[in-house]
TORFI-790546 format. One record per residue (C-alpha): residue in three letters; chain; x, y, z. Coordinates in nm, 3 decimals. Layout:
BEGIN
PT rest kette      c1      c2      c3
PT  ALA     A       X       Y       Z
...
//
This chain:
BEGIN
PT rest kette      c1      c2      c3
PT  MET     A   3.456   6.011  -6.811
PT  ARG     A   3.802   6.052  -6.659
PT  TRP     A   3.860   5.848  -6.344
PT  VAL     A   4.083   6.050  -6.113
PT  LYS     A   4.191   5.912  -5.779
PT  LYS     A   4.222   6.175  -5.508
PT  GLU     A   4.567   6.238  -5.367
PT  GLN     A   4.585   5.996  -5.079
PT  PRO     A   4.673   6.106  -4.724
PT  ASP     A   4.991   6.010  -4.545
PT  GLU     A   4.979   5.647  -4.427
PT  THR     A   5.107   5.734  -4.078
PT  THR     A   4.835   5.995  -4.035
PT  VAL     A   4.572   5.742  -4.144
PT  GLN     A   4.698   5.472  -3.907
PT  ASN     A   4.720   5.711  -3.611
PT  LEU     A   4.362   5.824  -3.676
PT  ALA     A   4.243   5.463  -3.711
PT  ASP     A   4.402   5.381  -3.374
PT  ALA     A   4.259   5.690  -3.205
PT  LEU     A   3.905   5.624  -3.329
PT  GLN     A   3.927   5.244  -3.326
PT  VAL     A   3.807   5.222  -3.683
PT  SER     A   3.946   5.049  -3.990
PT  PRO     A   4.223   5.221  -4.190
PT  ARG     A   3.978   5.247  -4.481
PT  ILE     A   3.739   5.458  -4.271
PT  ALA     A   4.031   5.663  -4.135
PT  ASN     A   4.151   5.718  -4.492
PT  LEU     A   3.809   5.855  -4.593
PT  LEU     A   3.812   6.090  -4.296
PT  ALA     A   4.164   6.212  -4.367
PT  LEU     A   4.058   6.288  -4.726
PT  ARG     A   3.807   6.527  -4.565
PT  GLU     A   4.088   6.685  -4.359
PT  ILE     A   3.969   6.515  -4.042
PT  ILE     A   4.294   6.394  -3.892
PT  ASP     A   4.247   6.382  -3.514
PT  TYR     A   3.996   6.271  -3.253
PT  THR     A   3.857   6.619  -3.185
PT  ALA     A   3.789   6.690  -3.552
PT  ALA     A   3.626   6.348  -3.589
PT  LYS     A   3.401   6.408  -3.288
PT  THR     A   3.291   6.742  -3.437
PT  PHE     A   3.226   6.571  -3.771
PT  PHE     A   3.025   6.277  -3.639
PT  ARG     A   2.848   6.457  -3.354
PT  PRO     A   2.760   6.811  -3.474
PT  ASP     A   2.595   7.008  -3.196
PT  ILE     A   2.430   7.348  -3.171
PT  SER     A   2.697   7.456  -2.923
PT  MET     A   2.944   7.445  -3.215
PT  LEU     A   2.782   7.745  -3.387
PT  HIS     A   2.999   8.055  -3.397
PT  ASP     A   2.918   8.375  -3.209
PT  PRO     A   2.717   8.580  -3.463
PT  PHE     A   2.871   8.903  -3.334
PT  LEU     A   3.201   8.794  -3.491
PT  MET     A   3.048   8.901  -3.822
PT  GLN     A   3.133   9.252  -3.938
PT  ASP     A   2.844   9.500  -3.881
PT  MET     A   2.637   9.253  -3.677
PT  ASP     A   2.630   9.481  -3.373
PT  VAL     A   2.514   9.771  -3.593
PT  ALA     A   2.245   9.555  -3.757
PT  VAL     A   2.108   9.439  -3.421
PT  ALA     A   2.108   9.794  -3.285
PT  ARG     A   1.916   9.923  -3.588
PT  LEU     A   1.659   9.644  -3.561
PT  ASN     A   1.613   9.716  -3.191
PT  GLN     A   1.564  10.084  -3.272
PT  ALA     A   1.302  10.002  -3.536
PT  ILE     A   1.106   9.782  -3.299
PT  ALA     A   1.128  10.031  -3.013
PT  SER     A   1.000  10.308  -3.243
PT  GLN     A   0.728  10.088  -3.395
PT  GLU     A   0.870  10.136  -3.744
PT  GLN     A   0.736   9.948  -4.045
PT  ILE     A   0.992   9.678  -4.139
PT  LEU     A   1.000   9.512  -4.483
PT  ILE     A   1.169   9.173  -4.524
PT  TYR     A   1.297   9.144  -4.882
PT  GLY     A   1.448   8.845  -5.058
PT  ASP     A   1.516   8.683  -5.390
PT  TYR     A   1.260   8.448  -5.549
PT  ASP     A   1.470   8.130  -5.537
PT  VAL     A   1.487   7.875  -5.254
PT  ASP     A   1.764   8.053  -5.064
PT  GLY     A   1.582   8.386  -5.082
PT  THR     A   1.234   8.259  -4.998
PT  THR     A   1.355   8.044  -4.708
PT  ALA     A   1.554   8.340  -4.575
PT  VAL     A   1.252   8.570  -4.593
PT  SER     A   1.032   8.304  -4.432
PT  LEU     A   1.282   8.256  -4.149
PT  VAL     A   1.331   8.623  -4.059
PT  TYR     A   0.964   8.709  -4.110
PT  SER     A   0.834   8.417  -3.901
PT  TYR     A   1.077   8.497  -3.619
PT  LEU     A   0.994   8.869  -3.603
PT  ALA     A   0.620   8.835  -3.672
PT  ASP     A   0.591   8.612  -3.368
PT  PHE     A   0.619   8.920  -3.143
PT  TYR     A   0.615   9.227  -3.370
PT  GLU     A   0.319   9.319  -3.590
PT  ASN     A   0.471   9.594  -3.809
PT  VAL     A   0.666   9.351  -4.026
PT  HIS     A   0.583   9.248  -4.383
PT  TYR     A   0.764   9.073  -4.666
PT  TYR     A   0.830   9.140  -5.033
PT  ILE     A   0.949   8.902  -5.305
PT  PRO     A   1.029   9.066  -5.640
PT  ASP     A   0.866   8.940  -5.956
PT  ARG     A   1.119   8.740  -6.158
PT  TYR     A   0.995   8.881  -6.488
PT  ASP     A   0.897   9.237  -6.401
PT  GLU     A   1.172   9.321  -6.150
PT  GLY     A   1.443   9.061  -6.200
PT  TYR     A   1.709   8.946  -5.957
PT  GLY     A   1.825   9.154  -5.661
PT  ILE     A   1.690   9.474  -5.511
PT  SER     A   1.446   9.646  -5.747
PT  LEU     A   1.362  10.016  -5.763
PT  LYS     A   0.997   9.915  -5.775
PT  SER     A   1.027   9.757  -5.429
PT  ILE     A   1.180  10.077  -5.290
PT  ASP     A   0.893  10.281  -5.431
PT  PHE     A   0.652  10.033  -5.274
PT  ALA     A   0.830  10.068  -4.939
PT  SER     A   0.820  10.448  -4.962
PT  ASP     A   0.451  10.456  -5.057
PT  ASN     A   0.366  10.231  -4.760
PT  ASP     A   0.577  10.404  -4.493
PT  PHE     A   0.846  10.138  -4.452
PT  SER     A   1.159  10.292  -4.302
PT  LEU     A   1.374   9.977  -4.271
PT  ILE     A   1.429   9.706  -4.530
PT  ILE     A   1.614   9.385  -4.443
PT  ALA     A   1.744   9.245  -4.772
PT  LEU     A   1.825   8.871  -4.770
PT  ASP     A   2.028   8.669  -5.021
PT  CYS     A   2.081   8.983  -5.232
PT  GLY     A   2.194   9.345  -5.216
PT  ILE     A   2.572   9.319  -5.191
PT  LYS     A   2.610   9.506  -5.522
PT  ALA     A   2.299   9.728  -5.492
PT  ILE     A   2.496  10.054  -5.475
PT  ASP     A   2.247  10.263  -5.675
PT  GLN     A   1.937  10.106  -5.523
PT  VAL     A   2.047  10.169  -5.164
PT  ALA     A   2.143  10.526  -5.256
PT  TYR     A   1.797  10.573  -5.407
PT  ALA     A   1.633  10.436  -5.091
PT  THR     A   1.833  10.684  -4.882
PT  THR     A   1.671  10.973  -5.070
PT  LYS     A   1.339  10.833  -4.951
PT  ASN     A   1.454  10.801  -4.587
PT  ILE     A   1.464  10.422  -4.601
PT  ASP     A   1.747  10.234  -4.428
PT  TYR     A   1.883   9.901  -4.543
PT  ILE     A   2.033   9.605  -4.359
PT  ILE     A   2.195   9.385  -4.624
PT  CYS     A   2.225   9.012  -4.544
PT  ASP     A   2.402   8.852  -4.841
PT  HIS     A   2.651   8.575  -4.908
PT  HIS     A   2.756   8.659  -5.263
PT  ARG     A   3.093   8.811  -5.347
PT  PRO     A   3.106   9.188  -5.293
PT  GLY     A   3.223   9.421  -5.566
PT  ASP     A   3.493   9.683  -5.523
PT  LYS     A   3.251   9.900  -5.327
PT  LEU     A   2.986   9.815  -5.067
PT  PRO     A   2.639   9.971  -5.073
PT  ALA     A   2.590  10.253  -4.820
PT  ALA     A   2.355  10.052  -4.603
PT  VAL     A   2.327  10.087  -4.225
PT  ALA     A   2.481   9.740  -4.200
PT  VAL     A   2.618   9.490  -4.452
PT  LEU     A   2.632   9.133  -4.325
PT  ASP     A   2.837   8.922  -4.566
PT  GLN     A   3.109   8.685  -4.452
PT  LYS     A   3.284   8.732  -4.787
PT  ARG     A   3.364   9.097  -4.713
PT  ASP     A   3.739   9.153  -4.709
PT  ASP     A   3.715   9.318  -4.368
PT  CYS     A   3.497   9.044  -4.214
PT  ASN     A   3.676   8.803  -3.979
PT  TYR     A   3.384   8.566  -3.931
PT  PRO     A   3.540   8.217  -3.900
PT  TYR     A   3.317   8.043  -4.156
PT  LYS     A   3.286   8.183  -4.508
PT  GLU     A   3.029   7.956  -4.676
PT  LEU     A   2.694   8.035  -4.515
PT  SER     A   2.389   8.045  -4.741
PT  GLY     A   2.175   8.357  -4.768
PT  CYS     A   1.925   8.197  -4.532
PT  GLY     A   2.218   8.109  -4.305
PT  ILE     A   2.311   8.478  -4.284
PT  GLY     A   1.949   8.559  -4.196
PT  PHE     A   1.964   8.296  -3.924
PT  LYS     A   2.285   8.441  -3.780
PT  PHE     A   2.118   8.783  -3.770
PT  MET     A   1.822   8.645  -3.576
PT  GLN     A   2.062   8.445  -3.356
PT  ALA     A   2.247   8.768  -3.267
PT  PHE     A   1.923   8.956  -3.201
PT  HIS     A   1.788   8.670  -2.985
PT  GLN     A   2.118   8.632  -2.802
PT  GLN     A   2.137   9.004  -2.726
PT  LYS     A   1.790   8.979  -2.571
PT  GLY     A   1.911   8.698  -2.346
PT  GLY     A   1.732   8.421  -2.538
PT  ALA     A   1.861   8.065  -2.555
PT  ILE     A   2.001   7.929  -2.881
PT  LEU     A   1.777   7.621  -2.845
PT  ASP     A   1.475   7.849  -2.898
PT  LEU     A   1.588   7.890  -3.259
PT  VAL     A   1.614   7.522  -3.352
PT  PRO     A   1.266   7.517  -3.518
PT  LEU     A   1.401   7.766  -3.775
PT  LEU     A   1.667   7.525  -3.895
PT  ASP     A   1.442   7.329  -4.131
PT  LEU     A   1.455   7.640  -4.351
PT  VAL     A   1.832   7.676  -4.316
PT  ALA     A   1.891   7.310  -4.409
PT  THR     A   1.666   7.351  -4.714
PT  SER     A   1.864   7.655  -4.829
PT  ILE     A   2.198   7.480  -4.775
PT  GLY     A   2.093   7.187  -4.991
PT  ALA     A   1.929   7.397  -5.262
PT  ASP     A   2.202   7.660  -5.293
PT  ILE     A   2.480   7.399  -5.320
PT  VAL     A   2.699   7.559  -5.053
PT  PRO     A   2.963   7.341  -4.883
PT  ILE     A   2.828   7.113  -4.611
PT  THR     A   3.131   7.163  -4.393
PT  GLY     A   3.199   7.341  -4.065
PT  GLU     A   2.905   7.548  -3.943
PT  ASN     A   2.692   7.446  -4.242
PT  ARG     A   2.730   7.082  -4.140
PT  VAL     A   2.592   7.165  -3.795
PT  LEU     A   2.304   7.369  -3.942
PT  ALA     A   2.222   7.106  -4.205
PT  THR     A   2.233   6.814  -3.961
PT  LEU     A   2.011   6.983  -3.703
PT  GLY     A   1.783   7.117  -3.975
PT  LEU     A   1.732   6.768  -4.117
PT  GLN     A   1.641   6.647  -3.769
PT  VAL     A   1.373   6.917  -3.756
PT  ILE     A   1.245   6.821  -4.103
PT  ASN     A   1.219   6.456  -4.001
PT  THR     A   1.068   6.508  -3.655
PT  ASN     A   0.876   6.835  -3.635
PT  PRO     A   0.892   7.038  -3.958
PT  ARG     A   0.699   7.360  -4.009
PT  ILE     A   0.349   7.306  -4.143
PT  GLY     A   0.434   7.407  -4.501
PT  ILE     A   0.718   7.154  -4.530
PT  ARG     A   0.500   6.890  -4.365
PT  ALA     A   0.237   6.955  -4.635
PT  LEU     A   0.496   6.907  -4.909
PT  MET     A   0.615   6.584  -4.746
PT  GLN     A   0.261   6.449  -4.729
PT  LEU     A   0.201   6.541  -5.090
PT  VAL     A   0.503   6.343  -5.212
PT  LYS     A   0.419   6.059  -4.971
PT  GLN     A   0.761   6.051  -4.809
PT  LYS     A   0.818   6.039  -4.433
PT  GLU     A   1.195   6.077  -4.401
PT  PHE     A   1.428   6.306  -4.593
PT  THR     A   1.801   6.315  -4.653
PT  ILE     A   1.977   6.627  -4.782
PT  THR     A   1.952   6.468  -5.129
PT  ASP     A   1.574   6.455  -5.089
PT  VAL     A   1.578   6.821  -4.988
PT  VAL     A   1.770   6.903  -5.307
PT  PHE     A   1.560   6.696  -5.545
PT  VAL     A   1.216   6.688  -5.381
PT  ILE     A   1.157   6.992  -5.160
PT  ALA     A   1.376   7.255  -5.330
PT  PRO     A   1.241   7.218  -5.687
PT  ARG     A   0.888   7.260  -5.560
PT  ILE     A   0.969   7.572  -5.359
PT  ASN     A   1.158   7.705  -5.662
PT  ALA     A   0.869   7.627  -5.895
PT  ALA     A   0.652   7.900  -5.742
PT  GLY     A   0.900   8.172  -5.842
PT  ARG     A   0.978   8.011  -6.176
PT  ILE     A   0.621   7.968  -6.296
PT  LYS     A   0.401   8.197  -6.087
PT  HIS     A   0.551   8.417  -5.813
PT  GLY     A   0.800   8.358  -5.531
PT  LYS     A   0.563   8.503  -5.272
PT  PHE     A   0.358   8.183  -5.292
PT  ALA     A   0.658   7.986  -5.164
PT  VAL     A   0.678   8.221  -4.864
PT  GLU     A   0.305   8.184  -4.805
PT  LEU     A   0.352   7.808  -4.789
PT  LEU     A   0.654   7.826  -4.557
PT  ILE     A   0.496   8.063  -4.303
PT  GLU     A   0.145   7.913  -4.306
PT  GLN     A   0.012   7.800  -3.967
PT  ASP     A  -0.295   7.601  -4.080
PT  PHE     A  -0.226   7.258  -4.227
PT  ASP     A  -0.527   7.242  -4.462
PT  THR     A  -0.440   7.582  -4.608
PT  ALA     A  -0.075   7.477  -4.642
PT  LEU     A  -0.184   7.162  -4.823
PT  GLN     A  -0.375   7.376  -5.073
PT  PHE     A  -0.067   7.592  -5.128
PT  ALA     A   0.146   7.279  -5.168
PT  GLN     A  -0.092   7.136  -5.427
PT  GLU     A  -0.078   7.457  -5.629
PT  ILE     A   0.302   7.451  -5.612
PT  GLU     A   0.297   7.087  -5.724
PT  THR     A   0.107   7.198  -6.035
PT  ASN     A   0.366   7.471  -6.091
PT  ASN     A   0.641   7.209  -6.064
PT  ALA     A   0.475   6.986  -6.323
PT  ASP     A   0.452   7.284  -6.559
PT  ARG     A   0.818   7.361  -6.493
PT  LYS     A   0.920   7.007  -6.588
PT  ASP     A   0.734   7.027  -6.918
PT  LEU     A   0.891   7.363  -7.001
PT  ASP     A   1.247   7.264  -6.925
PT  LYS     A   1.217   6.949  -7.139
PT  GLN     A   1.080   7.150  -7.430
PT  ILE     A   1.338   7.430  -7.407
PT  THR     A   1.627   7.187  -7.366
PT  ALA     A   1.521   7.010  -7.685
PT  GLU     A   1.498   7.344  -7.869
PT  ALA     A   1.842   7.452  -7.742
PT  LEU     A   2.003   7.125  -7.855
PT  GLN     A   1.842   7.167  -8.198
PT  GLN     A   1.979   7.522  -8.215
PT  LEU     A   2.333   7.407  -8.137
PT  GLU     A   2.312   7.139  -8.402
PT  ALA     A   2.166   7.378  -8.662
PT  LEU     A   2.446   7.629  -8.598
PT  GLY     A   2.711   7.357  -8.607
PT  GLU     A   2.838   7.454  -8.261
PT  GLN     A   2.890   7.109  -8.116
PT  GLU     A   3.269   7.150  -8.110
PT  ARG     A   3.289   7.484  -7.927
PT  VAL     A   3.443   7.504  -7.579
PT  SER     A   3.143   7.698  -7.445
PT  THR     A   2.769   7.691  -7.505
PT  VAL     A   2.582   8.018  -7.556
PT  VAL     A   2.223   7.996  -7.683
PT  TYR     A   1.934   8.241  -7.709
PT  GLN     A   1.568   8.242  -7.797
PT  GLU     A   1.348   8.533  -7.702
PT  ASP     A   1.042   8.330  -7.600
PT  TRP     A   1.216   8.086  -7.368
PT  HIS     A   1.069   8.094  -7.018
PT  LYS     A   1.303   8.286  -6.789
PT  GLY     A   1.204   8.071  -6.492
PT  VAL     A   1.363   7.754  -6.628
PT  ILE     A   1.670   7.868  -6.824
PT  GLY     A   1.898   7.785  -6.530
PT  ILE     A   1.771   7.427  -6.533
PT  VAL     A   1.813   7.415  -6.910
PT  ALA     A   2.175   7.531  -6.876
PT  SER     A   2.243   7.239  -6.641
PT  ARG     A   2.069   6.998  -6.880
PT  LEU     A   2.283   7.116  -7.172
PT  ILE     A   2.599   7.044  -6.973
PT  GLU     A   2.483   6.682  -6.948
PT  THR     A   2.506   6.663  -7.329
PT  TYR     A   2.787   6.911  -7.405
PT  TYR     A   3.018   6.924  -7.104
PT  ARG     A   3.124   7.289  -7.111
PT  PRO     A   3.045   7.625  -6.946
PT  THR     A   2.694   7.720  -7.058
PT  VAL     A   2.494   8.041  -7.092
PT  VAL     A   2.123   8.034  -7.180
PT  PHE     A   1.961   8.365  -7.278
PT  THR     A   1.601   8.476  -7.312
PT  LYS     A   1.443   8.816  -7.362
PT  ASN     A   1.326   9.002  -7.053
PT  ASN     A   1.155   9.333  -7.126
PT  GLU     A   1.401   9.516  -7.354
PT  LYS     A   1.710   9.330  -7.234
PT  LEU     A   1.852   8.981  -7.261
PT  ALA     A   1.873   8.782  -6.938
PT  ALA     A   2.077   8.466  -6.891
PT  SER     A   2.152   8.189  -6.649
PT  VAL     A   2.506   8.054  -6.644
PT  ARG     A   2.630   7.714  -6.526
PT  SER     A   2.986   7.581  -6.519
PT  VAL     A   3.182   7.259  -6.521
PT  SER     A   3.393   7.121  -6.240
PT  GLY     A   3.696   7.334  -6.159
PT  PHE     A   3.608   7.633  -6.378
PT  ASP     A   3.514   7.968  -6.221
PT  VAL     A   3.238   8.104  -6.442
PT  TYR     A   3.204   8.419  -6.230
PT  GLU     A   3.561   8.514  -6.319
PT  ALA     A   3.492   8.435  -6.684
PT  LEU     A   3.197   8.676  -6.680
PT  HIS     A   3.415   8.937  -6.511
PT  ALA     A   3.657   8.908  -6.803
PT  CYS     A   3.364   8.982  -7.038
PT  LYS     A   3.221   9.267  -6.832
PT  GLU     A   3.263   9.530  -7.106
PT  HIS     A   2.974   9.360  -7.290
PT  ILE     A   2.752   9.305  -6.983
PT  LEU     A   2.505   9.537  -6.813
PT  GLN     A   2.495   9.345  -6.486
PT  PHE     A   2.610   9.009  -6.351
PT  GLY     A   2.645   8.824  -6.022
PT  GLY     A   2.666   8.481  -5.869
PT  HIS     A   2.910   8.209  -5.766
PT  LYS     A   3.193   8.003  -5.912
PT  TYR     A   2.958   7.749  -6.069
PT  ALA     A   2.632   7.943  -6.119
PT  ALA     A   2.563   8.301  -6.217
PT  GLY     A   2.322   8.531  -6.395
PT  LEU     A   2.362   8.831  -6.623
PT  THR     A   2.181   9.085  -6.837
PT  LEU     A   2.299   9.257  -7.150
PT  ALA     A   2.170   9.478  -7.430
PT  PRO     A   2.037   9.277  -7.730
PT  GLU     A   2.292   9.430  -7.965
PT  LYS     A   2.576   9.298  -7.743
PT  TYR     A   2.474   8.931  -7.771
PT  THR     A   2.714   8.840  -8.054
PT  ASP     A   3.003   9.030  -7.896
PT  PHE     A   2.944   8.858  -7.562
PT  LYS     A   2.915   8.515  -7.723
PT  THR     A   3.249   8.563  -7.899
PT  ALA     A   3.420   8.706  -7.590
PT  PHE     A   3.293   8.428  -7.363
PT  GLU     A   3.412   8.159  -7.604
PT  ASN     A   3.755   8.320  -7.620
PT  VAL     A   3.783   8.354  -7.241
PT  VAL     A   3.679   7.992  -7.183
PT  ASP     A   3.916   7.868  -7.454
PT  ALA     A   4.205   8.061  -7.299
PT  THR     A   4.141   7.972  -6.935
PT  LEU     A   3.975   7.627  -6.926
PT  PRO     A   4.256   7.368  -6.904
PT  GLU     A   4.233   7.076  -7.144
PT  ALA     A   4.204   6.833  -6.854
PT  LEU     A   3.884   7.002  -6.732
PT  ARG     A   3.710   6.975  -7.068
PT  THR     A   3.615   6.613  -7.008
PT  ARG     A   3.379   6.510  -6.730
PT  GLU     A   3.580   6.386  -6.436
PT  GLN     A   3.494   6.160  -6.146
PT  LYS     A   3.706   6.187  -5.834
PT  ILE     A   3.766   5.857  -5.655
PT  ASP     A   3.811   5.837  -5.278
PT  THR     A   3.973   5.496  -5.256
PT  THR     A   3.992   5.139  -5.386
PT  LEU     A   3.782   4.859  -5.236
PT  VAL     A   3.759   4.488  -5.284
PT  LEU     A   3.407   4.358  -5.238
PT  SER     A   3.485   4.188  -4.908
PT  ASP     A   3.549   4.536  -4.762
PT  ILE     A   3.179   4.612  -4.801
PT  THR     A   3.040   4.491  -4.471
PT  PRO     A   2.731   4.603  -4.276
PT  LYS     A   2.959   4.776  -4.024
PT  PHE     A   3.147   4.961  -4.298
PT  TRP     A   2.816   5.080  -4.446
PT  ARG     A   2.682   5.188  -4.105
PT  ILE     A   2.983   5.414  -4.055
PT  ILE     A   2.965   5.555  -4.410
PT  LYS     A   2.602   5.653  -4.346
PT  GLN     A   2.722   5.858  -4.048
PT  PHE     A   2.927   6.073  -4.288
PT  ALA     A   2.595   6.229  -4.398
PT  PRO     A   2.469   6.488  -4.471
PT  PHE     A   2.657   6.476  -4.798
PT  GLY     A   2.723   6.769  -5.026
PT  PRO     A   3.001   6.997  -5.152
PT  GLY     A   3.307   6.958  -4.930
PT  ASN     A   3.176   6.623  -4.808
PT  MET     A   3.052   6.434  -5.110
PT  LYS     A   2.931   6.078  -5.072
PT  PRO     A   3.240   5.857  -5.107
PT  VAL     A   3.314   5.716  -5.451
PT  PHE     A   3.494   5.383  -5.469
PT  VAL     A   3.663   5.185  -5.742
PT  ALA     A   3.676   4.805  -5.756
PT  TYR     A   3.897   4.630  -6.010
PT  ASN     A   3.862   4.291  -6.178
PT  VAL     A   3.503   4.217  -6.079
PT  HIS     A   3.246   4.029  -6.285
PT  ASP     A   2.873   3.975  -6.309
PT  THR     A   2.727   3.640  -6.210
PT  GLY     A   2.568   3.605  -6.554
PT  PHE     A   2.225   3.749  -6.492
PT  GLY     A   2.297   4.112  -6.576
PT  LYS     A   2.025   4.289  -6.771
PT  THR     A   1.893   4.627  -6.876
PT  VAL     A   1.582   4.759  -6.704
PT  GLY     A   1.350   5.058  -6.716
PT  ALA     A   1.202   5.257  -7.003
PT  ASP     A   1.400   5.200  -7.324
PT  ASP     A   1.637   4.972  -7.130
PT  LEU     A   1.826   5.279  -7.008
PT  HIS     A   1.940   5.131  -6.676
PT  LEU     A   2.169   4.843  -6.584
PT  LYS     A   2.108   4.581  -6.316
PT  LEU     A   2.390   4.347  -6.215
PT  ASN     A   2.495   4.100  -5.946
PT  ILE     A   2.865   4.165  -5.895
PT  THR     A   3.127   3.944  -5.734
PT  ASP     A   3.507   3.911  -5.717
PT  ASP     A   3.770   3.672  -5.584
PT  THR     A   3.734   3.798  -5.225
PT  ILE     A   3.373   3.688  -5.171
PT  ALA     A   3.168   3.373  -5.233
PT  TYR     A   2.845   3.564  -5.289
PT  SER     A   2.733   3.856  -5.505
PT  ILE     A   2.621   4.213  -5.437
PT  ASN     A   2.330   4.375  -5.616
PT  ALA     A   2.418   4.676  -5.831
PT  ILE     A   2.213   4.933  -6.020
PT  GLY     A   2.351   5.171  -6.283
PT  PHE     A   2.115   5.447  -6.390
PT  ASN     A   2.160   5.544  -6.756
PT  LEU     A   2.430   5.279  -6.792
PT  GLY     A   2.227   5.034  -7.001
PT  ASN     A   2.471   5.075  -7.289
PT  LYS     A   2.746   4.926  -7.068
PT  LEU     A   2.581   4.582  -7.049
PT  VAL     A   2.805   4.450  -7.325
PT  LEU     A   3.111   4.506  -7.101
PT  THR     A   2.969   4.268  -6.837
PT  LYS     A   2.859   3.977  -7.058
PT  ASN     A   3.000   3.624  -7.031
PT  LYS     A   3.149   3.694  -6.687
PT  GLN     A   3.426   3.900  -6.844
PT  PRO     A   3.621   4.110  -6.590
PT  PHE     A   3.556   4.482  -6.560
PT  ASP     A   3.639   4.774  -6.333
PT  VAL     A   3.361   4.972  -6.171
PT  LEU     A   3.310   5.311  -6.007
PT  PHE     A   3.035   5.315  -5.747
PT  GLN     A   2.885   5.456  -5.432
PT  LEU     A   2.727   5.250  -5.157
PT  ASP     A   2.352   5.258  -5.120
PT  GLU     A   2.080   5.036  -4.983
PT  ASN     A   1.772   4.879  -5.133
PT  THR     A   1.455   4.782  -4.949
PT  TRP     A   1.237   4.512  -5.099
PT  LYS     A   0.955   4.334  -4.914
PT  ASP     A   1.070   4.478  -4.579
PT  LYS     A   1.424   4.351  -4.633
PT  THR     A   1.703   4.608  -4.664
PT  THR     A   2.033   4.514  -4.828
PT  ILE     A   2.346   4.699  -4.933
PT  GLN     A   2.369   4.767  -5.304
PT  LEU     A   2.619   4.936  -5.532
PT  LYS     A   2.506   5.249  -5.713
PT  LEU     A   2.714   5.233  -6.028
PT  ILE     A   2.870   5.548  -6.177
PT  ASP     A   3.078   5.403  -6.462
PT  ILE     A   3.218   5.076  -6.597
PT  LYS     A   3.531   5.001  -6.799
PT  SER     A   3.676   4.676  -6.928
PT  HIS     A   3.947   4.535  -6.703
PT  ASN     A   4.285   4.523  -6.873
PT  LEU     A   4.445   4.197  -6.766
//
């Protein structure tokens, strides 16, 4: 792991901010690293409020979308809410459906089958809409590249409102309205909304145009916060407001389906990290193992006992998903070893019977072993389908674009994407992708890197310092939990490995600035114990955390890496 200290802000800026906020220079430094350099920006950061949300009508086509929805409701048209089968798509569908169904009965939802229809707008769904007299489809978290599908729907007298947050292609689909802040002609002030976030802005605009109060929509924000965490969008600007308020809803009065999940995992309070690692995988598991519609059923359910049944079924799906991803990861690693591909700059693997629902997870797992852009293929009908994951700093979407002559279809983000190709193109794609990555991935990015916010001595770690750090939450892209480095520390002599196979490291760390020690835990760092023996000095990367034991809560260090200290 490469330890890379972030470029530090100007000292005068830091001191001026510390004086304005009456905080320590270390806190001011952490804020300045997040481009918070004055009192107003700090107030917005620490006290996000619903009044800070942007006017939804600033988004291109929003007025047209609201007008078309009003027309549909006035004419009693059948409206179909359509969304992808992942967390962002199912939360978006649940949000728009639950809002509209509260007062309008001619609204239904449709989640495509991952295996039969694949990602995005399917022709099968358009045929379904035509056969059942739907004249308006609201597509959420997908559709920005559905040129042919929207054209096909037009021949069947079906209108589309596209609500997407993915990058548009050179041409937009001929929908009635296309809501996507990444459109070149869209001047919406914030560009990083999730798909569910776009759906929320649409409902906000509709509600606002009807004279409704923004506070009426707060109960919807548990879904928006879940999508923000799961889809790994930046938790900055408007997303920080939506995530903060959404977490408050989750922890005080969540919708019945989320409450059922929380009861099932026996947890009463959730951070955004819990949303990412506890709620999101379970919602995702429905679409991965069974069908995404079951996630929507859970999220819109009004009866708690029924929701608990749905949640238990999804829990079973999640257990199955875990078993599958472990098995497929092991098979993929064996394949790489058998082919002698450990030294490549990219990973591309394929097996026709791998479960399509977990190949994205497997791609992420492979990066843990071989740190490089990764593509995992399986067979889907007569085509090959893949999930793609990247490493820090490398735009995998652009890499796929450079290989587009071999690809039937692709889409996604900088760090995660999906594609399909003809089976006979697999070898050509694998070669082209390796060549593109080799030519465009800088040598420095080929080793896992850890960015460091600032240096601390252990006496800096006070209860007050930790209280303020906790107020930086919710953490996520654009506002990651601060990472610190401490030099020339040592263990008190009682360090040991813990856990199954002694994988983890437990230390009591001290330095020359304190007369006591601080507990530290290092997950998967058991092999570093030798560096801490006999009170020898070492340097440590860590985040601050807390540990509760027998009703007593103390600050602890969550270790990221350890290196010997060079005297």
